[in-house]
C-alpha positions in Angstrom: 32.4 -31.6 12.1 32.0 -30.5 8.5 29.0 -32.7 8.1 27.5 -31.4 11.4 27.9 -27.8 10.3 26.4 -28.6 6.9 23.4 -30.3 8.5 22.9 -27.6 11.1 22.6 -25.0 8.3 20.4 -27.2 6.1 22.9 -27.3 3.2 23.0 -23.5 2.9 26.7 -23.2 3.7 29.4 -23.8 1.1 33.1 -24.5 1.8 34.0 -21.0 2.7 31.3 -20.5 5.3 32.0 -24.0 6.7 35.7 -23.1 6.9 34.8 -19.8 8.8 32.5 -21.7 11.2 35.2 -24.3 11.8 37.6 -21.5 12.8 34.9 -20.0 15.1 34.9 -23.4 16.8 38.6 -23.5 17.2 39.6 -25.7 14.1 42.3 -24.1 12.0 41.8 -25.3 8.5 42.0 -23.8 5.0 39.3 -23.8 2.4 40.9 -26.4 0.2 40.8 -29.0 2.9 37.1 -28.2 3.5 36.4 -28.5 -0.2 38.1 -32.0 -0.3 36.3 -33.2 2.8 32.9 -32.0 1.4 33.7 -33.9 -1.8 34.5 -37.0 0.1 31.3 -36.7 2.0 29.3 -36.1 -1.2 27.9 -32.8 0.0 27.7 -29.3 -1.5 25.9 -26.0 -1.0 22.4 -26.4 -2.4 21.7 -22.7 -2.6 21.8 -21.1 -6.0 20.9 -17.4 -6.2 18.0 -16.9 -8.5 16.3 -13.9 -9.9 13.5 -12.4 -7.8 11.1 -9.5 -8.2 10.7 -6.9 -5.5 7.2 -5.3 -5.1 7.7 -1.7 -6.2 4.3 -0.2 -6.1 3.9 3.2 -7.8 6.9 5.3 -8.5 6.4 8.9 -7.7 8.5 12.1 -7.6 12.3 12.0 -7.1 13.3 12.6 -3.5 16.8 13.3 -2.1 19.1 10.3 -2.3 21.1 11.2 0.8 22.4 7.6 1.3 24.0 7.8 -2.2 25.0 4.2 -2.1 27.2 4.7 0.9 26.2 1.4 2.5 28.8 1.5 5.3 27.8 2.4 8.8 30.1 3.0 11.8 27.6 1.8 14.4 24.2 0.2 14.7 21.1 2.4 14.3 22.9 4.9 12.1 21.6 3.8 8.7 18.6 1.6 8.0 17.2 0.5 4.7 13.7 -0.8 3.9 11.6 -2.1 1.0 8.7 -4.4 0.3 8.8 -7.7 -1.6 6.1 -10.0 -2.8 5.5 -13.7 -2.4 3.0 -15.9 -4.3 1.9 -18.9 -2.4 -1.2 -21.1 -2.6 -2.8 -18.8 -5.1 -2.4 -15.9 -2.7 0.0 -12.9 -2.5 1.9 -12.0 0.6 3.9 -8.8 1.1 7.0 -8.6 3.3 8.2 -5.3 4.7 11.5 -5.5 6.7 14.0 -3.0 8.0 17.7 -3.8 7.7 20.6 -2.2 9.6 23.5 -1.4 7.3 26.0 -1.7 10.2 25.7 -5.5 10.4 23.0 -6.5 8.0 20.6 -7.4 10.8 16.9 -7.5 10.2 15.6 -5.1 12.8 12.0 -6.1 12.4 9.4 -7.0 9.7 5.7 -7.1 9.0 3.9 -9.4 6.5 0.4 -9.2 5.2 -1.9 -10.1 2.3 -2.0 -6.5 0.9 0.6 -3.8 0.6 -1.3 -1.4 2.7 0.3 1.5 4.6 -0.3 -0.2 7.9 2.3 -2.8 6.8 4.9 0.0 6.9 3.5 2.0 9.9 3.4 -1.1 12.1 7.0 -2.0 11.0 8.1 1.5 12.0 6.4 1.3 15.4 8.2 -2.0 16.1 11.6 -0.7 14.8 11.5 2.5 16.8 11.6 0.5 20.0 15.3 -0.2 19.2 16.2 3.5 19.1 17.6 5.6 21.9 17.6 9.4 22.2 21.3 9.4 21.2 20.7 7.7 17.9 20.9 9.8 14.8 19.3 7.7 12.1 19.1 7.8 8.3 16.3 5.6 6.8 16.5 4.9 3.1 13.8 3.4 0.8 12.8 3.4 -2.8 10.2 5.8 -4.2 7.2 3.5 -3.4 4.0 5.3 -2.5 4.2 4.2 1.1 7.3 6.2 1.7 5.9 9.3 0.0 2.9 9.5 2.2 2.6 12.4 4.6 2.0 10.0 7.5 5.3 8.3 6.8 7.3 11.6 6.4 5.7 13.0 9.5 6.5 9.9 11.5 10.1 10.1 10.6 10.3 13.9 11.3 8.7 13.4 14.7 11.4 11.0 15.6 14.2 13.2 14.2 15.0 10.6 11.5 16.5 11.7 8.2 14.6 10.3 5.1 16.5 9.2 2.0 15.0 7.8 -1.2 16.5 6.0 -4.2 16.5 7.8 -7.6 13.7 6.9 -10.0 14.0 3.4 -11.4 17.5 2.7 -9.9 17.4 -0.5 -7.8 21.2 -0.3 -7.1 20.5 2.7 -4.8 18.9 0.2 -2.4 21.1 -2.8 -3.3 21.6 -4.2 0.2 17.9 -4.8 1.0 17.5 -6.1 -2.6 20.3 -8.5 -1.9 18.7 -9.7 1.3 15.5 -10.5 -0.7 17.5 -12.5 -3.1 19.1 -14.5 -0.2 15.8 -14.9 1.5 14.2 -16.4 -1.6 17.2 -18.6 -2.6 17.9 -19.9 0.9 14.3 -20.1 2.2 11.5 -19.8 -0.3 13.0 -22.0 -3.0 14.3 -24.7 -0.6 11.4 -25.2 1.7 8.0 -26.8 1.2 5.1 -25.2 3.0 1.7 -26.7 4.0 -0.2 -23.4 4.3 0.3 -19.6 4.4 0.4 -19.9 8.2 3.1 -22.5 8.0 5.0 -20.2 5.7 4.8 -17.4 8.2 6.1 -19.6 11.0 9.0 -20.8 8.9 9.8 -17.3 7.9 10.1 -16.2 11.5 12.5 -19.1 12.1 14.6 -18.2 9.1 14.9 -14.5 10.0 16.0 -15.6 13.5 18.5 -17.9 11.9 19.7 -15.2 9.5 20.3 -12.7 12.4 21.7 -15.2 14.9 23.5 -18.0 13.1 24.2 -17.1 9.4 27.8 -15.9 9.4 29.3 -13.5 6.8 32.9 -13.0 5.7 32.6 -9.2 5.8 31.4 -9.5 9.5 34.7 -11.3 10.3 33.0 -14.7 10.2 30.2 -13.7 12.6 26.5 -13.5 12.3 24.8 -10.0 12.4 23.9 -10.2 16.1 27.3 -11.7 17.1 29.0 -8.8 15.2 26.8 -6.2 16.9 27.5 -7.6 20.4 31.2 -7.9 19.6 31.3 -4.2 18.5 29.4 -3.1 21.6 31.9 -5.0 23.9 34.9 -3.5 21.9 33.6 0.1 22.2 
């Protein structure tokens, strides 16, 4: 079973996550036994978190940091965070713009394109807003990139009754959760996979984000994946 879970997650799980997944499947076992079994099988987590560089664009005026590093949310669609990161593949650049829900770490939606244009952000917002109900009171946090300072962006949020929050100038820790996601994405996906083309990369990215949302368990989510945790919370409410 240890080998099966390891293979299913393509070597991304270490002994703690494998232990948690075993418990999810009804096997009561401690981490030391999983460590020993993995050693006997000759397997170990192949992921090593590496440094990455987020695309920052132009930093502008300081805006209110309403989130203020309070990354806890009581329910879904209460606090979202967003940012843009850059990939370099086959001599080309690609820009990824996702939205992450702080309640469960779920990637709500994302857009990807060859240029960091405003449409990358506006399309992302259009897709994400489909998740909102009239009862939701949402805070959306970003850095001070030029996309998030545009009147179009501000007006779009105002129109939907969404509160805008922005990091302080030059302080990446104010948006640490989305930055952490980019680190995970690049360590577990970009650096471990081989891609045949940009289109192949996009297809594999879609698969990975689906995997991240549906199957990648987290200790702070009680050993559940983001979507499992959200569904569990909804049933418990």
